[in-house]
C-alpha positions in Angstrom: -22.4 -21.9 4.1 -19.5 -22.8 6.4 -19.4 -26.2 4.8 -17.5 -24.9 2.2 -13.9 -24.6 3.3 -12.2 -22.6 0.9 -15.1 -19.6 0.9 -14.6 -19.7 4.8 -10.7 -19.2 4.4 -11.2 -16.4 2.1 -13.9 -14.5 4.0 -10.9 -15.1 7.2 -7.8 -14.8 5.4 -8.5 -11.9 3.4 -9.6 -9.1 5.7 -6.8 -10.0 8.0 -4.2 -9.6 4.8 -5.6 -6.5 3.7 -5.2 -5.0 7.6 -1.8 -6.3 8.1 -0.8 -4.8 4.7 -2.5 -1.4 6.0 -1.0 -1.1 9.1 2.7 -2.6 7.9 2.8 -0.3 4.6 4.9 3.0 5.4 3.1 4.8 3.3 -0.7 4.2 5.1 -0.8 7.5 7.0 -3.5 9.9 5.7 -2.1 12.3 2.7 0.0 9.8 1.2 2.4 9.4 4.1 6.2 10.9 4.9 7.7 8.5 2.5 5.9 9.4 -0.4 5.7 13.1 0.1 9.8 13.1 0.8 9.9 11.5 -2.8 7.7 13.9 -4.7 9.1 17.2 -2.9 12.7 16.1 -3.3 12.4 15.4 -7.2 13.7 18.2 -9.6 10.3 18.4 -11.6 6.7 17.0 -11.8 8.2 14.2 -14.1 10.6 13.1 -11.9 8.3 13.6 -8.9 5.8 10.8 -10.4 8.2 8.8 -11.6 9.6 8.6 -8.1 6.4 8.1 -6.5 5.5 5.0 -9.0 8.9 3.4 -8.4 8.4 3.7 -4.9 4.8 1.8 -4.9 6.4 -0.9 -7.3 9.8 -1.4 -4.9 7.5 -1.5 -2.0 
């Protein structure tokens, strides 16, 4: 029903916002992306790898 402006805006804006975010986000490549892999491989151990990955996702 196109008479409800809130529903129409939601249907139009949400897919566009998700598409923009998925193409802008640097870790959007298949397999996690180079940025995330770099932080995981540069860590000293598994714990630091997990913390670095979580920090990167929160910070970005």
